[in-house]
C-alpha positions, 0 to 999 in steps of 0.5 A: 341221517340214522335218527329221524324225528322228535318222538316226545318230551317231558315238562317239568311244570309247576301245576301238571293239571293247569298245564295239562288243561293248556295243552288239551285247549290247544288241542291235544288228548289227554290220556283217560288214565293218565291226564298227565300224558297227552298226543297229538292227533298223528304223532301219539304220545308226545307230551309228559307232564311232572311235577317241578319247582320250575319249568324244565325240559327233562326228557328229550325223546329221539327216533332212530331207524335201527339197532345199529344205530342205537349201538353207535350212539352208545358207543360215543356217549360212552367214551364221552361220559354221558351214557346212563348206564342204569337205563340203557337196554338193547330197545333204547340209550339214555344219555344225560346232556352234560351241561344241564343234566337234560336226559335224552332217550333214542330208541328205534321208532316208526318214522312219521307219516303225515296223513295225505292232505284232502284240501284243494289248492290253487297251482301257478300255471293250472286252471283253478281247482278253488274259484271264488270260495275260501280255502276249507279251512277258513270255514272250518267249525272243526277245532285245530288239531296239533298232528305232530311235535315238531321242534323244541328250542332249549336254553343252555347256559354253555350253548357250544358245550350242549351244542357239541353234545348233540352234534359228536355225540347223539347224531344232530346236524346243524342247519344254521347258527349264529355261532355262540348265540344259537344253533338250528339242528337236526333230526329229520328232513325238517329245518330244525327240531332242535335249537340250542340257544345261549341263556343265563340258565337251563329252559325250554324257550319254546315247543312247536307243533305242526297243524294242517296249514296256514289257515289253521294257525290263522285260526288258532290265533284268532280264537286265543285273541278272543276274536 
């Protein structure tokens, strides 16, 4: 498909300082000159925080492979009345989701390449490569580092209409869905990059980041539980 990943999000939050501190404690790196811009280890700058009376998803950044992909999206957006002509250029297409007003920015971007794993795994049918020793990440003392933004779950008061915008205009594909309740959609090779769920108001339900392995998930959970 012409789209290949989420590149970034802009979140509106009541307290940008507290939110920035939370994301930094979670493992993202803040820009020295702008602490409200935060980067994952491998995905680059992927979170921007701006002041807002309530928690809101204000912008969703999406990576496309070629300029031709942008032209096709712009054509569909213009015909649907969702194109932001004032902000769109030859290098990016800016759209406005018609139900919630969510900004969507599609630009040509390099595909995300996960670094090769250096961990040793025991695999079925082979001699064990790691015998009587816990996994490296279990013993690791380094902080867990989110490597990349993977998906967002977004609530909308008109789930079918928001879903139609992302599939028919932007170009996402449906992986799984409960019609009218929630749809898991993708703009790349993972199961879903954006889940669109029915909700009384528009809001970001949750944001997901990738880490190196399941042991890092457990380590971070235990740290947050104070163990």
